[in-house]
N, C-alpha and C positions, 0 to 999 in steps of 0.2 A: 310181875306182869299181870294185868287184869285180863279177864276172859274177853274173847272176841276183839282183841286189839293186837297190833304188831308193835305198839309203842310201849316202852318200859318206863314206868313212873318211878323216880327215885326222890328221896327226901334228904337223907343224911350224906355227909361227906364220904363216909365209908362206902355206902351204896354207889355213889358217883364214881369213886376210884375203882370199885370192882367192875362197873360198867365199862370204864375206859380200858380196863386190863383183861376183859373177858376173852377176847380173841383178836385176831389180826385185822378184823374189819374196822374201817373208819367208824366214828360215832358222830351222829348228828344230834345235837342237844337243842330242844325246843324250850327256851326260857319263856314261861307263860305266867298268867295269873287268872284266878277264878273270875274276876270281875271285868276282864278285858274282852270287849266285843269282837275286835278283829281276831283275837286268839281263838275264840269259839268258832268263828267262820273259817279259820285256817284249819281247824282240827280234822274235818273229813278229808281234805286233800292230803294232809300230812299222814293220816292213817293209810290212805291208798298208796302214797309214795312208799311208806315203810313196808307195806305188804309186797309191793311190786319189786322193791330193791332189797329185800331182806338178805339175799345172798351177798350183797356188796356193802351194806351199811346197817348199823344198829341205830335205831332212833330212840332217844331218851327224852322224857318230859320232866322239867323241873319247874315247880311253882316258886316264884321269887319270894313269896311271902312265907311259904312253908320252909324254904331253904335259903334263908337270908345270907348265911355264910358263903354259900356257893355264888349267889348273885353278887355279893360284895367282892369275892375273889376275882370274878371275871368282869367286874364293872358294869353289871347289867341293871339298868333302871328303866328300860323301855321294853314293853312287850307288844307283840311277840318279837323276840330276837332269836335267830338261829345261829348256832356256833358249830362248825364242822371241825372235828378233831381227827388228826392223823397221828398214829403212834403216841397217843396221849397228849399231843400238843395241838392247840388251836391253829388252824390254817386259814379260816374264814369266819368272820362275824358279819351278820347281815340283819339289821334292824328293820322291821316292818316290811317283809317281802310280800309282793303281790303275785308272785309266781314261784313255782318250785322247779321249773324247767332247767335253769342253770345248774342246779345241784347234780343233775345227771351228768352233765359235762364235767363238773368239778370232780365227780367220782371217777370218771374216765381218766382224768389227768393225774390225780393223786395215786391211782393204782399203778400208773406207769413209772413212778419214781419213788424214792424213799426220803426225799428232802422235806423237812418241816421247818418253817421259819421260827427262830428263837425270839421270844417276846419277853420283855422285862416284866417281872412280877413285882408289883409294888406292895409293900406292907403298909399298915395303917400309919398315919402321921403321928408323931409323938405329941404329947400334950403341949399346947401352945397357948399364947395369949392373942386374942383378936384385938386389934387397935383400929378405931375409927376416929380420925382427927377431925372433929366437926360433925355436922348432921349427916345422916344417911343421904347419899347423893341422888335424891329424886326418885327413890324406888322403895321396894319392900324387902326387908331383910328377914330371912328365916334361918334360925339356928336349930339344927336337928341333932339330937343326942340320944344315946342309948337310954332305954326306959329305966335301967338300973342305976344310971348316973345322976348326980344332982343337976338341977337346972343350970344352964349356962347363962352368963350375963356378959353384956358388952364390957370389955376391959378386964374380964376375969379369965382364969384358966379354963380352957375347953377340955372336956374329957377326951381320951384317945378315941378316934373314929368319928368325932363330932364333925358336922359339915355346916359351914356358913354359906348361905346362898343369897344373892342379891338379884332381883329382877327389876328392870326399868322398862316401862311402856311409854313411848312418846315423851320421854323426859330429857333432862339436862344431864350431860355426862361430865361436866367440869368437876363435880365432886369426887370423881374417881381418883383424882390427883391427891386427895387427902387420905386415901386408904393406905394402910401399911401393906407392903408387898405380899405378906402371907395372910392378909385379913380375910380373903375369900377363897372358898373351894369351888363355888359355882357362880357363873355370871350369865344372866339371860337378858338380852336386849331385844325389844320388839318395837318395830316401826319407830326407831330412834336413830337419826342420822349419825354415822360414825365417820369423822374426818381424820386427817393425819395426826392432829394432836391427840384425839381420842384413842387412836391406835397406839400411840406411845404410852398413854396412861394404862391401857389394857395390858400392854407388854410388861409394865412394871409389876403386874399382879402374878408374880411367879408361883404363888401357891395354888393357882387355878388347876383343877383337874377336869372341869367341864365348862365349856364355853358355847353358848348358842347365840347366833347373830341372825335374827329373822327380820327381813325387810329393813336393813340398816343402810343400804346403798353403798356398802364398803367396796372400794375399787380393788382391781386385781393387785395393784402394788401394795395396798394395805393388807390384803389377804396373805401375800407372800411374807410380809414382815411378822406374821403371827408364828412363824417357824421357830422363834426363840422360846416359845412357851412349851418347853420339852416335858413338863410335868402333866400336860393334858392327857386325859384318858379318852375324852370324847370332845369332838368339835363339830358343830353344825352351822353351816352358812347357807342361807336360802334367801332368794329374792322373788317377789311376786311378778307376774307378767311374762314369765318364760316357762314353756312346758316342763323343763327340767329344773326350774328354779334358779338357774344361773346362765349368764351369757357365756360365750366361748372363751373370752379373756379370763373370766373368773374360773371357768372350768380348768383352764391350763394352770392358773395359779394354785388351784386345789391339788392338782397332780404334783406340782412342785412341793406343796406342803407335805404330801404323803412321803416324799423322800426325806424331808427334814424331820418329820414326826413319825417314825416307823412304828411306834407302839400305840398310836392314837387312832381310834375309830373315827373316821371323818365322813360326815353325811351318811351315817348308817352303815358304812362298810370299812372293814379292816381285813387284811390277809395278804396272801401271795398275790402278786400283780396279775398273774394270768387268771386266777380265780375271781378276783375283783372284776376284771374285764367281762367275764362271763355273767356275773351278777348284773353289771351295768347294762349289758346287752338285753337282758330280760328274756321274755318268752310269752307264752299264752297266759294271760292273767286269770287268776281264780275269780270267777264272776262275783262271788260273795264279797270279795275284797276290793273290787274295782272302784267303788265309790267311797272307800274309807280314806279320808284326808288327814285323820289324826290317829295316833297310836294310843293303845290302852296304857 
């Protein structure tokens, strides 16, 4: 722990495990990065929270670039993301918080019981072959692999842990039907209408671990059908024009999805239902974060 701070910085998996096991207090982990503007603006409020609540919670900071293995283990690629641990198990994940007030209520609730939800831990996918039958469907394909592995090529074996990501902005989705079910790990659609046929083509992509649908106009019944994508680690569905990004029918469909996908972080939240509700209720916003519309 550095001087004049109540937040413990950890780098290695061993340091992280020691922090989780240090005492009976819950542990709040701030997954951050050095170049993340919202993270820097969150830091003072988090320091104050850590000092005020030191008897009830230990606050730990993890840089996702210095500790890539920890970020990978918990599926963190958005900063800031806060993860609350109870007895060594995560009970709440919250990406991009604009307030810390709900965390005090969360500490009240988890101190009153001993239950922590069991969450499936997924290992890295085995080496596999990506198959694209025809041209890339109107978007940009990025294949990311470990620096020590040979470059991946379409139609060639991907090294363990490699991720294939496809982003489509205002494009045509008909080409999704030509993708092999395990062709993609991540799919991002921006301002691209998603109709019933498109939903079925997305549901075919059973290898997806991350799906982001931004301004797609996907209806509530289509949202509910995404519950078959049980391999998803993260799902984001947002629409412009509504203060919360979704109308009430879509909000209800999202809640149905949470039951169907209990291990998936949906719209920035995962965890016990009562703790998610606290986070969604919000609280007094941190002024420095009020105008941040994007995450680092």
